[in-house]
MDAnalysis code that builds the backbone (N, CA, C; Angstrom):
import MDAnalysis as mda
import numpy as np

u = mda.Universe.empty(237, n_residues=79, atom_resindex=np.repeat(np.arange(79), 3), trajectory=True)
u.add_TopologyAttr("name", ["N", "CA", "C"] * 79)
u.add_TopologyAttr("resid", np.arange(1, 80))
u.add_TopologyAttr("resname", ["MET", "GLY", "GLN", "VAL", "THR", "ALA", "SER", "PRO", "LEU", "GLN", "GLN", "ALA", "LEU", "ASP", "VAL", "VAL", "GLU", "ASN", "LEU", "SER", "PRO", "GLU", "ASP", "GLN", "GLU", "THR", "LEU", "VAL", "GLU", "LEU", "MET", "GLN", "ARG", "ARG", "LEU", "VAL", "GLU", "ARG", "ARG", "ARG", "ALA", "GLU", "ILE", "ASP", "HIS", "ASN", "ALA", "THR", "VAL", "THR", "LEU", "GLN", "ALA", "VAL", "ARG", "LYS", "GLY", "LYS", "ALA", "GLN", "TYR", "GLY", "SER", "VAL", "GLU", "ASP", "LEU", "LYS", "ARG", "ASP", "LEU", "LEU", "SER", "ARG", "PHE", "GLU", "LYS", "VAL", "LEU"])
u.atoms.positions = np.array([
    [404.005, 130.383, 36.781],
    [403.296, 130.312, 38.032],
    [404.288, 130.274, 39.189],
    [403.927, 130.888, 40.337],
    [404.813, 130.937, 41.486],
    [404.886, 129.600, 42.218],
    [405.897, 129.506, 43.053],
    [406.115, 128.288, 43.828],
    [405.135, 128.235, 45.002],
    [404.507, 127.083, 45.208],
    [403.570, 126.898, 46.308],
    [404.363, 126.517, 47.555],
    [404.101, 127.228, 48.654],
    [404.798, 126.968, 49.902],
    [404.018, 125.956, 50.723],
    [404.729, 124.957, 51.239],
    [404.084, 123.944, 52.076],
    [403.691, 124.572, 53.406],
    [402.586, 124.085, 53.954],
    [402.129, 124.585, 55.250],
    [403.125, 124.172, 56.328],
    [403.100, 124.865, 57.457],
    [404.003, 124.471, 58.560],
    [403.792, 123.016, 58.988],
    [402.544, 122.565, 58.961],
    [402.289, 121.167, 59.320],
    [402.945, 120.230, 58.321],
    [402.806, 120.515, 57.040],
    [403.425, 119.661, 56.021],
    [404.937, 119.688, 56.146],
    [405.489, 120.849, 56.448],
    [406.939, 120.950, 56.628],
    [407.391, 120.088, 57.808],
    [406.620, 120.134, 58.900],
    [406.955, 119.319, 60.068],
    [406.874, 117.836, 59.733],
    [405.831, 117.454, 59.000],
    [405.688, 116.041, 58.612],
    [406.852, 115.583, 57.739],
    [407.268, 116.448, 56.856],
    [408.406, 116.106, 55.997],
    [409.662, 115.859, 56.829],
    [409.890, 116.703, 57.831],
    [411.050, 116.539, 58.708],
    [410.929, 115.241, 59.499],
    [409.749, 114.986, 60.054],
    [409.541, 113.790, 60.879],
    [409.731, 112.525, 60.048],
    [409.261, 112.541, 58.818],
    [409.405, 111.358, 57.972],
    [410.864, 111.026, 57.683],
    [411.746, 112.000, 57.800],
    [413.168, 111.749, 57.583],
    [413.877, 111.238, 58.836],
    [413.173, 111.207, 59.974],
    [413.760, 110.660, 61.202],
    [413.736, 109.140, 61.156],
    [414.562, 108.544, 61.979],
    [414.549, 107.083, 62.095],
    [413.232, 106.653, 62.741],
    [412.816, 105.428, 62.521],
    [411.583, 104.950, 63.163],
    [411.615, 105.104, 64.690],
    [412.768, 104.867, 65.289],
    [412.888, 105.007, 66.742],
    [412.685, 106.456, 67.170],
    [413.277, 107.378, 66.426],
    [413.112, 108.803, 66.743],
    [411.667, 109.254, 66.513],
    [411.018, 108.701, 65.497],
    [409.617, 109.024, 65.260],
    [408.760, 108.568, 66.443],
    [409.016, 107.360, 66.949],
    [408.264, 106.853, 68.101],
    [408.515, 107.708, 69.334],
    [409.765, 108.113, 69.538],
    [410.098, 108.972, 70.672],
    [409.384, 110.305, 70.550],
    [409.360, 110.857, 69.353],
    [408.679, 112.127, 69.116],
    [407.184, 112.016, 69.416],
    [406.564, 110.925, 68.976],
    [405.137, 110.724, 69.233],
    [404.886, 110.650, 70.740],
    [405.709, 109.902, 71.460],
    [405.548, 109.793, 72.917],
    [405.707, 111.148, 73.595],
    [406.707, 111.904, 73.175],
    [406.932, 113.229, 73.769],
    [405.765, 114.163, 73.491],
    [405.250, 114.141, 72.285],
    [404.125, 115.010, 71.944],
    [402.875, 114.618, 72.721],
    [402.647, 113.315, 72.889],
    [401.498, 112.872, 73.675],
    [401.618, 113.360, 75.117],
    [402.808, 113.247, 75.691],
    [403.016, 113.724, 77.067],
    [402.790, 115.224, 77.166],
    [403.290, 115.973, 76.194],
    [403.112, 117.422, 76.219],
    [401.632, 117.811, 76.090],
    [400.905, 117.097, 75.237],
    [399.481, 117.372, 75.098],
    [398.727, 117.067, 76.389],
    [399.099, 115.982, 77.052],
    [398.471, 115.635, 78.330],
    [398.773, 116.719, 79.364],
    [400.013, 117.153, 79.422],
    [400.382, 118.196, 80.383],
    [399.666, 119.509, 80.081],
    [399.532, 119.849, 78.811],
    [398.824, 121.067, 78.432],
    [397.359, 120.984, 78.875],
    [396.754, 119.814, 78.674],
    [395.351, 119.631, 79.078],
    [395.225, 119.710, 80.597],
    [396.167, 119.122, 81.318],
    [396.147, 119.198, 82.782],
    [396.255, 120.646, 83.250],
    [397.109, 121.412, 82.606],
    [397.247, 122.825, 82.968],
    [395.950, 123.580, 82.692],
    [395.286, 123.237, 81.599],
    [394.006, 123.877, 81.269],
    [392.946, 123.527, 82.312],
    [392.898, 122.261, 82.710],
    [391.939, 121.828, 83.736],
    [392.235, 122.532, 85.054],
    [393.505, 122.634, 85.413],
    [393.899, 123.322, 86.646],
    [393.467, 124.781, 86.610],
    [393.678, 125.432, 85.482],
    [393.282, 126.836, 85.336],
    [391.771, 126.986, 85.499],
    [391.017, 126.114, 84.815],
    [389.563, 126.178, 84.915],
    [389.096, 125.952, 86.350],
    [389.736, 125.027, 87.047],
    [389.372, 124.764, 88.442],
    [389.660, 125.986, 89.313],
    [390.784, 126.628, 89.087],
    [391.145, 127.818, 89.848],
    [390.138, 128.941, 89.622],
    [389.769, 129.174, 88.373],
    [388.788, 130.208, 88.051],
    [387.449, 129.888, 88.707],
    [387.058, 128.630, 88.649],
    [385.784, 128.216, 89.253],
    [385.802, 128.413, 90.754],
    [386.882, 128.009, 91.410],
    [386.978, 128.190, 92.861],
    [386.933, 129.666, 93.240],
    [387.576, 130.504, 92.451],
    [387.530, 131.942, 92.727],
    [386.111, 132.467, 92.601],
    [385.383, 131.999, 91.601],
    [383.993, 132.433, 91.420],
    [383.135, 131.989, 92.596],
    [383.366, 130.772, 93.076],
    [382.616, 130.269, 94.236],
    [382.926, 131.122, 95.459],
    [384.192, 131.397, 95.689],
    [384.600, 132.184, 96.867],
    [384.044, 133.599, 96.812],
    [383.924, 134.161, 95.618],
    [383.405, 135.523, 95.468],
    [381.884, 135.560, 95.406],
    [381.267, 134.390, 95.441],
    [379.815, 134.326, 95.392],
    [379.238, 134.559, 94.007],
    [380.052, 134.402, 92.985],
    [379.586, 134.630, 91.619],
    [379.153, 133.341, 90.925],
    [379.375, 132.221, 91.576],
    [378.991, 130.941, 90.979],
    [377.525, 130.671, 91.269],
    [376.875, 130.014, 90.340],
    [375.477, 129.658, 90.521],
    [375.356, 128.145, 90.599],
    [374.424, 127.685, 91.406],
    [374.192, 126.266, 91.576],
    [372.775, 125.949, 91.146],
    [372.561, 124.732, 90.716],
    [371.213, 124.325, 90.365],
    [371.226, 123.033, 89.575],
    [370.029, 122.625, 89.225],
    [369.865, 121.405, 88.449],
    [369.945, 121.727, 86.961],
    [369.890, 120.698, 86.165],
    [369.857, 120.895, 84.719],
    [368.587, 121.640, 84.335],
    [367.510, 121.337, 85.014],
    [366.252, 122.047, 84.737],
    [366.397, 123.533, 85.054],
    [367.084, 123.854, 86.159],
    [367.331, 125.262, 86.486],
    [368.128, 125.945, 85.366],
    [369.117, 125.248, 84.861],
    [369.938, 125.792, 83.781],
    [369.092, 126.019, 82.532],
    [368.260, 125.055, 82.190],
    [367.383, 125.204, 81.024],
    [366.480, 126.430, 81.174],
    [365.879, 126.572, 82.352],
    [364.990, 127.725, 82.578],
    [365.757, 129.036, 82.446],
    [366.944, 129.072, 83.021],
    [367.753, 130.286, 82.968],
    [368.122, 130.625, 81.525],
    [368.563, 129.623, 80.781],
    [368.943, 129.874, 79.388],
    [367.747, 130.295, 78.547],
    [366.614, 129.630, 78.745],
    [365.417, 130.001, 77.990],
    [364.958, 131.413, 78.314],
    [365.032, 131.785, 79.591],
    [364.604, 133.144, 79.955],
    [365.544, 134.184, 79.351],
    [366.819, 133.892, 79.290],
    [367.774, 134.819, 78.676],
    [367.516, 134.912, 77.176],
    [367.225, 133.784, 76.564],
    [366.961, 133.754, 75.117],
    [365.691, 134.535, 74.797],
    [364.668, 134.381, 75.628],
    [363.411, 135.094, 75.385],
    [363.592, 136.604, 75.522],
    [364.488, 137.033, 76.410],
    [364.734, 138.463, 76.580],
    [365.389, 139.065, 75.334],
    [366.178, 138.255, 74.640],
    [366.866, 138.732, 73.438],
    [365.883, 138.906, 72.299],
    [364.902, 138.023, 72.251],
    [363.907, 138.110, 71.168],
    [362.965, 139.206, 71.510],
])
């Protein structure tokens, strides 16, 4: 039987487990910061796209009930 290759995640875990406890803690802190920054960039992008839609008049406003009616009418057209 052939050799089973570990997934990239398992390979990373194996490397991390060989680090000192202090380095593991530093790595966790760095990864948390990077994830937060990535999420902030995603939120910023979404805000930019939304503002552009508003400026171009492509954004729609309404209540939750308006949204429900719109979605139901679109769904009924498909059926």
